[in-house]
C-alpha positions as CSV (number, residue, x, y, z in Angstrom):
1,X,21.7,16.6,-11.1
2,X,19.5,13.6,-10.4
3,X,19.8,10.4,-12.3
4,X,16.4,8.7,-12.8
5,X,15.2,5.3,-13.7
6,X,11.5,5.1,-14.8
7,X,9.8,1.8,-14.2
8,X,6.8,1.8,-16.5
9,X,3.7,-0.3,-16.4
10,X,2.6,-0.2,-20.1
11,X,-0.9,-1.5,-19.2
12,X,-1.8,1.2,-16.6
13,X,-4.8,3.2,-17.8
14,X,-4.8,1.5,-21.2
15,X,-1.1,2.3,-22.0
16,X,-1.3,5.8,-20.7
17,X,1.9,5.1,-18.6
18,X,4.1,5.6,-21.6
19,X,2.1,8.6,-22.7
20,X,2.3,10.2,-19.3
21,X,6.1,9.7,-19.1
22,X,7.0,11.2,-22.5
23,X,6.5,14.9,-21.7
24,X,8.0,14.6,-18.2
25,X,11.0,12.7,-19.6
26,X,11.6,15.5,-22.2
27,X,11.6,18.2,-19.5
28,X,13.9,16.1,-17.2
29,X,16.4,15.6,-20.0
30,X,16.2,19.3,-21.1
31,X,17.2,20.2,-17.6
32,X,20.2,18.0,-17.8
33,X,19.0,15.0,-15.8
34,X,19.8,11.5,-16.8
35,X,16.8,9.2,-17.4
36,X,16.6,5.4,-18.2
37,X,13.3,3.8,-19.0
38,X,12.5,0.2,-18.1
39,X,9.3,-1.6,-18.9
40,X,7.9,-4.1,-16.5
41,X,6.2,-7.4,-17.4
42,X,4.5,-7.7,-14.0
43,X,4.6,-6.1,-10.5
44,X,7.2,-8.6,-9.4
45,X,9.3,-7.6,-12.4
46,X,8.8,-3.9,-11.5
47,X,10.1,-4.6,-8.0
48,X,13.2,-6.2,-9.4
49,X,13.8,-3.3,-11.7
50,X,13.4,-0.9,-8.8
51,X,15.9,-2.8,-6.7
52,X,18.4,-2.6,-9.6
53,X,17.9,1.1,-10.1
54,X,18.2,1.8,-6.4
55,X,21.4,-0.1,-6.2
56,X,22.8,2.2,-8.8
57,X,21.9,5.2,-6.7
58,X,19.1,6.3,-9.1
59,X,15.9,8.1,-8.1
60,X,13.2,5.5,-9.1
61,X,10.1,6.7,-10.9
62,X,7.0,4.6,-10.6
63,X,5.0,5.2,-13.8
64,X,1.5,3.8,-13.5
65,X,-1.3,3.6,-11.0
66,X,-1.5,2.6,-7.3
67,X,-0.5,-0.9,-8.0
68,X,2.8,0.2,-9.6
69,X,3.4,2.9,-6.9
70,X,2.7,0.4,-4.2
71,X,5.0,-2.3,-5.7
72,X,7.9,0.1,-6.4
73,X,7.5,2.1,-3.2
74,X,7.1,-1.0,-1.2
75,X,10.3,-2.5,-2.3
76,X,12.1,0.8,-1.6
77,X,10.6,1.0,1.9
78,X,13.3,0.8,4.6
79,X,16.1,1.9,2.2
80,X,17.8,5.2,1.5
81,X,16.5,5.2,-2.1
82,X,14.2,8.0,-3.3
83,X,10.9,7.4,-5.0
84,X,9.2,9.7,-7.6
85,X,5.7,9.2,-9.0
86,X,4.4,9.7,-12.5
87,X,0.7,9.0,-12.0
88,X,-1.0,7.5,-15.0
89,X,-3.3,4.7,-13.7
90,X,-7.0,4.6,-12.9
91,X,-6.8,5.5,-9.3
92,X,-3.5,7.4,-8.5
93,X,-4.7,7.7,-4.9
94,X,-1.3,7.8,-3.2
95,X,-0.2,10.5,-5.6
96,X,-3.4,12.4,-4.7
97,X,-2.6,12.0,-1.0
98,X,0.8,13.6,-1.6
99,X,-0.8,16.5,-3.5
100,X,0.9,15.6,-6.8
101,X,-0.4,16.9,-10.1
102,X,-0.4,15.1,-13.4
103,X,0.7,18.3,-15.2
104,X,4.1,17.5,-16.8
105,X,5.8,20.8,-16.0
106,X,4.8,20.9,-12.4
107,X,5.6,17.2,-12.0
108,X,9.1,17.6,-13.6
109,X,9.8,20.6,-11.3
110,X,9.0,18.4,-8.2
111,X,11.2,15.6,-9.5
112,X,14.1,17.9,-10.3
113,X,14.0,20.3,-7.4
114,X,11.8,18.7,-4.7
115,X,13.3,17.6,-1.4
116,X,12.5,14.0,-0.4
117,X,10.0,13.7,2.4
118,X,9.8,10.8,4.8
119,X,6.4,9.0,4.6
120,X,5.0,5.9,6.3
121,X,4.5,2.6,4.6
122,X,2.4,-0.5,5.5
123,X,3.9,-3.9,6.2
124,X,1.5,-6.7,5.2
125,X,1.8,-10.1,6.7
126,X,-0.4,-13.0,5.5
127,X,-0.1,-16.5,4.1
128,X,0.1,-15.0,0.6
129,X,2.1,-11.8,1.4
130,X,4.7,-12.5,4.2
131,X,6.3,-9.1,4.9
132,X,5.3,-7.2,1.8
133,X,5.3,-3.4,2.0
134,X,2.7,-1.2,0.4
135,X,1.8,2.5,0.5
136,X,-1.8,3.5,0.6
137,X,-4.3,1.1,2.2
138,X,-5.2,-2.5,2.9
139,X,-9.0,-3.2,2.7
140,X,-11.0,-6.3,3.2
141,X,-14.6,-6.8,2.2
142,X,-17.0,-5.6,-0.5
143,X,-14.5,-3.1,-1.8
144,X,-11.9,-5.9,-2.4
145,X,-14.6,-7.8,-4.3
146,X,-15.5,-4.7,-6.3
147,X,-11.8,-4.0,-7.1
148,X,-11.4,-7.6,-8.3
149,X,-14.3,-7.1,-10.7
150,X,-12.9,-3.8,-11.9
151,X,-9.4,-5.2,-12.5
152,X,-10.8,-8.0,-14.6
153,X,-13.2,-5.9,-16.6
154,X,-12.7,-6.2,-20.3
155,X,-15.4,-3.8,-21.4
156,X,-15.0,-0.9,-19.0
157,X,-12.0,1.3,-18.1
158,X,-11.2,4.0,-15.6
159,X,-13.9,5.1,-13.1
160,X,-16.6,3.3,-15.0
161,X,-15.0,-0.1,-14.1
162,X,-15.0,0.9,-10.4
163,X,-18.6,2.0,-10.4
164,X,-19.8,-1.1,-12.2
165,X,-17.6,-3.4,-10.1
166,X,-18.9,-1.7,-6.9
167,X,-22.6,-2.1,-7.9
168,X,-22.0,-5.8,-8.8
169,X,-20.2,-6.5,-5.5
170,X,-22.8,-4.8,-3.3
171,X,-25.8,-6.5,-5.0
172,X,-24.2,-9.9,-4.3
173,X,-22.9,-9.1,-0.8
174,X,-23.9,-10.7,2.4
175,X,-22.7,-9.2,5.7
176,X,-19.4,-10.5,7.2
177,X,-18.5,-10.7,10.8
178,X,-15.0,-9.2,11.4
179,X,-12.6,-9.5,14.3
180,X,-10.3,-6.5,14.4
181,X,-7.4,-6.5,16.8
182,X,-5.6,-3.2,17.4
183,X,-2.0,-3.1,18.7
184,X,-2.4,-6.7,19.9
185,X,-4.5,-5.8,22.9
186,X,-8.0,-4.7,21.9
187,X,-10.3,-6.8,19.8
188,X,-13.5,-5.4,18.2
189,X,-16.1,-7.7,16.6
190,X,-18.1,-6.0,13.9
191,X,-20.6,-7.1,11.3
192,X,-20.6,-5.2,8.1
193,X,-19.2,-4.4,4.6
194,X,-15.6,-3.6,4.9
195,X,-12.5,-2.8,7.1
196,X,-10.0,-0.4,5.6
197,X,-6.5,0.1,7.2
198,X,-5.6,3.4,5.7
199,X,-2.2,5.1,5.5
200,X,-3.5,7.4,2.8
201,X,-6.9,9.2,3.0
202,X,-7.9,8.1,-0.5
203,X,-8.7,4.8,-2.2
204,X,-10.8,3.4,-5.0
205,X,-10.4,6.2,-7.6
206,X,-10.3,9.2,-5.4
207,X,-12.8,8.2,-2.8
208,X,-12.0,9.9,0.6
209,X,-12.3,6.8,2.7
210,X,-10.3,8.1,5.6
211,X,-10.3,11.9,5.5
212,X,-8.1,12.3,8.6
213,X,-5.5,9.7,7.6
214,X,-2.0,11.2,7.1
215,X,0.9,9.5,5.3
216,X,3.4,10.7,8.0
217,X,1.7,10.4,11.4
218,X,2.9,6.9,12.3
219,X,-0.6,5.6,12.6
220,X,-3.2,3.7,10.5
221,X,-6.8,4.9,10.4
222,X,-9.0,1.9,10.4
223,X,-12.4,2.6,8.9
224,X,-15.1,0.1,9.6
225,X,-18.4,0.3,7.6
226,X,-20.9,-1.7,9.6
227,X,-24.0,-3.4,8.4
228,X,-26.8,-1.3,6.9
229,X,-29.5,-1.8,4.2
230,X,-28.0,-2.0,0.8
231,X,-29.8,1.1,-0.4
232,X,-28.1,3.0,2.4
233,X,-24.8,1.6,1.5
234,X,-25.2,2.7,-2.1
235,X,-25.8,6.2,-0.7
236,X,-22.6,5.9,1.4
237,X,-20.6,4.9,-1.7
238,X,-21.6,8.2,-3.2
239,X,-20.7,10.1,0.0
240,X,-17.1,8.6,-0.2
241,X,-16.4,11.2,-2.9
242,X,-16.4,14.0,-0.3
243,X,-15.9,12.1,3.0
244,X,-19.5,12.8,4.1
245,X,-19.9,9.1,5.0
246,X,-18.0,9.9,8.2
247,X,-21.1,11.4,9.6
248,X,-23.0,8.1,9.4
249,X,-23.5,6.1,12.6
250,X,-22.6,3.0,10.6
251,X,-19.0,4.3,10.1
252,X,-16.5,3.8,12.8
253,X,-12.8,4.8,12.9
254,X,-10.2,3.0,15.0
255,X,-6.5,3.9,15.1
256,X,-3.4,2.0,15.8
257,X,0.1,0.9,14.7
258,X,-0.7,-2.8,14.1
259,X,-4.0,-4.1,12.9
260,X,-5.1,-7.7,12.5
261,X,-8.2,-8.4,10.4
262,X,-10.1,-11.7,10.5
263,X,-13.5,-12.7,9.3
264,X,-16.0,-15.5,9.6
265,X,-15.4,-16.6,6.0
266,X,-12.8,-16.5,3.3
267,X,-12.9,-12.8,2.3
268,X,-10.5,-11.2,-0.2
269,X,-8.3,-8.3,0.8
270,X,-6.6,-5.8,-1.4
271,X,-3.6,-3.6,-1.1
272,X,-3.0,-0.5,-3.2
273,X,-5.5,-1.7,-5.8
274,X,-4.2,-5.2,-6.2
275,X,-6.4,-8.2,-4.9
276,X,-5.0,-11.7,-4.8
277,X,-5.2,-12.9,-1.3
278,X,-7.7,-13.7,1.5
279,X,-8.0,-13.0,5.2
280,X,-6.6,-13.2,7.8
281,X,-4.0,-10.4,7.5
282,X,-1.9,-8.3,9.9
283,X,-0.8,-4.9,8.8
284,X,1.8,-2.7,10.6
285,X,2.7,0.9,10.0
286,X,6.4,1.6,9.2
287,X,6.9,5.2,10.3
288,X,9.0,7.3,7.9
289,X,10.2,4.3,6.0
290,X,10.1,5.7,2.5
291,X,11.7,8.8,1.0
292,X,9.5,10.2,-1.7
293,X,9.5,13.4,-3.9
294,X,6.1,15.1,-3.4
């Protein structure tokens, strides 16, 4: 029987992390599994808790949103440790890419009886993040600005904070000129709104930014949204819900194993919902680096 350590972000989704874990924990314990619960003070603390649990041979449960999943999964990348997800944040996009449900019974069944699958991770290298691993995507541009607004919103929560943050970011946006180098050989210069290096097909609260991205194909799908009138970009934001934006001529997809993103000004970039750094950044796919239940 598996032994679990749950690393919980109490702040995810306005304290829903603890609420999401309770019914799952009850089912795990009723099935005879061991479970320890550890509460993190920060993402760095969550990484340390995950390291400790993995060293004990425990399956590590990341309880929270994409920031928590990325932090815990990233620190387990390249090890033999097994990750489980209990999604309870605002986005839960990597859990969505894995096809995980928030239903406690179904989730407990996956955690108890699922076979770990090997998925890719992303290594992020920049001045602020030398060699940090994340799971879902790295994005640079208006979406990073929007996510920064959403993360600092005191009045709005959940999807409302993303929509409000997105509107505020687009209204104040001026086009950036990007230099995108793929696999160290081909450089593309593009003027536009954002560049997203996607391991997962989803980001930003369920938006299908890269519908063809797969978490186990050894490649990054790099979605570039080029310059367009802001009214058209607002329409594209709505189309992200279904992936219909891919039919727009302003949307381009590049693919590669290593992507370097630069810009003509200091632009923020985000990784798995967390934004605290600026370009330039180099991201590399790490094929099959993480074992995850899902």
